[in-house]
C-alpha positions as CSV (number, residue, x, y, z in Angstrom):
1,M,86.8,-32.3,20.8
2,A,86.3,-29.6,23.1
3,W,84.9,-29.6,26.7
4,T,83.3,-26.7,28.3
5,S,81.7,-26.6,32.3
6,E,78.6,-26.2,33.3
7,K,80.3,-23.8,36.1
8,T,82.1,-21.6,34.3
9,A,83.0,-20.8,30.4
10,L,86.4,-19.3,31.3
11,H,87.6,-23.0,30.8
12,V,87.8,-25.0,27.9
13,G,89.5,-28.6,28.0
14,S,90.5,-30.5,25.2
15,V,92.7,-33.5,24.1
16,E,96.6,-32.8,23.7
17,P,98.3,-35.7,21.6
18,L,101.5,-36.6,22.3
19,M,104.5,-38.2,20.7
20,R,107.1,-40.5,21.9
21,A,110.3,-38.9,23.6
22,N,113.4,-40.0,24.8
23,D,111.7,-39.9,28.6
24,G,108.5,-40.6,27.7
25,F,106.0,-38.4,26.0
26,A,106.4,-34.9,24.1
27,P,103.5,-32.8,22.6
28,F,103.7,-31.8,18.7
29,P,105.7,-29.3,18.1
30,G,103.7,-26.6,17.1
31,R,99.7,-26.1,17.2
32,T,98.0,-28.6,14.9
33,A,94.3,-28.0,13.4
34,L,94.1,-31.8,12.8
35,P,92.1,-33.9,15.6
36,W,94.6,-36.1,17.5
37,T,93.2,-39.2,16.0
38,A,94.9,-38.0,12.8
39,L,98.1,-37.8,14.2
40,S,98.8,-41.2,15.3
41,A,99.3,-40.0,18.6
42,A,101.3,-42.1,20.9
43,A,99.5,-41.0,23.9
44,V,97.4,-38.1,24.8
45,R,96.6,-35.9,28.0
46,A,93.5,-33.5,28.8
47,V,94.6,-30.0,28.7
48,C,92.6,-26.7,29.5
49,S,92.6,-23.3,28.1
50,C,94.0,-21.5,31.0
51,G,97.2,-23.5,30.3
52,W,96.6,-26.6,33.1
53,N,97.4,-30.1,31.7
54,S,96.8,-33.6,33.4
55,D,99.7,-34.8,34.7
56,T,99.7,-38.7,33.6
57,P,99.4,-39.1,29.8
58,V,97.1,-42.0,28.5
59,E,99.1,-44.3,25.9
60,V,96.6,-44.8,22.8
61,S,96.1,-48.6,22.3
62,P,94.0,-50.1,19.4
63,S,91.8,-51.5,21.7
64,Q,90.4,-48.3,23.3
65,T,87.9,-46.5,21.5
66,V,88.3,-42.9,20.9
67,E,85.1,-42.3,22.5
68,A,86.7,-44.0,25.9
69,I,90.0,-42.3,25.6
70,E,88.0,-39.0,25.1
71,N,85.9,-39.7,28.0
72,R,88.1,-40.9,30.4
73,L,90.4,-37.4,29.6
74,R,87.0,-35.4,30.1
75,Q,87.0,-36.9,33.1
76,E,90.4,-36.0,34.0
77,W,89.5,-32.6,33.0
78,T,86.3,-31.7,35.1
79,P,87.2,-31.6,38.7
80,H,89.9,-28.8,37.5
81,A,87.0,-27.2,36.0
82,N,84.9,-27.2,38.8
83,I,87.6,-26.2,41.1
84,A,88.6,-23.2,38.9
85,A,84.9,-22.1,39.4
86,L,85.1,-21.6,42.8
87,L,88.6,-20.1,43.1
88,P,88.4,-16.1,42.8
89,S,91.5,-17.2,40.0
90,H,92.4,-20.5,38.7
91,R,96.3,-19.1,39.7
92,V,95.5,-19.2,43.4
93,L,97.8,-22.1,43.9
94,A,100.5,-20.9,41.6
95,D,100.4,-17.5,43.4
96,L,100.7,-19.2,46.7
97,T,103.6,-21.1,45.5
98,D,105.3,-18.2,44.3
99,I,105.0,-16.7,47.7
100,L,106.6,-20.1,49.5
101,E,109.3,-19.8,47.1
102,E,110.2,-16.0,47.9
103,L,110.0,-16.5,51.4
104,T,112.1,-19.5,51.3
105,A,114.9,-17.4,49.9
106,T,114.4,-14.7,52.1
107,D,112.9,-15.6,55.6
108,P,112.8,-19.8,55.5
109,R,110.8,-19.7,59.4
110,A,108.0,-18.1,58.0
111,A,107.7,-20.2,55.2
112,L,108.1,-23.0,57.1
113,A,105.3,-22.0,59.1
114,L,103.2,-21.0,56.3
115,A,104.0,-24.3,54.4
116,A,102.7,-26.0,57.5
117,R,99.6,-24.3,57.9
118,V,98.8,-24.8,54.6
119,E,99.8,-28.6,54.2
120,R,97.5,-28.9,57.7
121,R,94.6,-27.5,56.1
122,A,95.2,-29.0,52.7
123,R,95.3,-32.6,54.2
124,A,91.9,-31.7,56.2
125,A,90.0,-30.7,53.1
126,A,91.2,-33.6,51.1
127,S,90.4,-36.1,54.1
128,K,87.1,-34.5,54.0
129,A,86.6,-34.6,49.9
130,A,87.6,-38.0,50.0
131,S,85.2,-39.0,52.9
132,N,82.4,-37.3,50.8
133,A,83.7,-38.7,47.8
134,R,82.8,-42.4,49.2
135,A,79.9,-41.0,50.5
136,A,78.6,-40.0,47.1
137,G,79.4,-43.6,45.6
138,D,82.8,-42.9,44.2
139,S,85.2,-45.8,44.2
140,W,88.6,-46.1,46.0
141,A,90.2,-46.2,42.5
142,A,88.4,-43.3,42.0
143,V,89.7,-41.3,44.8
144,G,93.2,-42.7,44.4
145,A,93.2,-41.4,41.1
146,A,92.0,-37.8,42.1
147,F,95.2,-37.8,44.1
148,G,97.5,-39.7,41.4
149,I,97.7,-42.5,43.9
150,T,96.3,-46.4,43.9
151,K,93.0,-47.3,45.1
152,Q,95.0,-49.3,47.8
153,S,97.1,-46.7,49.1
154,A,93.8,-44.2,48.9
155,H,91.9,-46.5,51.3
156,S,94.8,-46.8,53.7
157,R,95.3,-42.9,53.6
158,F,91.9,-42.3,53.9
159,G,90.3,-45.3,55.6
160,D,86.2,-45.7,56.0
161,R,85.5,-42.6,57.7
162,P,81.7,-41.3,57.7
163,S,80.9,-38.1,56.1
164,L,82.2,-35.1,57.0
165,R,79.7,-32.9,55.2
């Protein structure tokens, strides 16, 4: 199963099967043309043609339907594709990280100043995004999932604030 975004054709999402490994899960060796359901995957994750992959594997269990798993993974991939469509390059964050790492080695004070500025802007943007998502009807669980935190942590972090649209 592959997904494409209405906003960009440059990103194609799909399901990557994962096998059990010593420290969790790992991709199956080599690329396979077989669907993930034929591989007896222990877990799966959403991946994109640009190299992005979801942070959290979804363990496969007999109680879950293939459709439910694929829908969940598509929901994880869709925000990535939407964000990538807005950016001049899907490498912007990676480029910024590279710049910060280089500055850290050559001019730590400049790196601190830049990191602080980025953090302030990111924090404000995250708060606005959470507020607008809630105003649009998203649950605290959905907001938390976007940040990789629980719904309780999302509520504590962002609280009930009026929309900042």
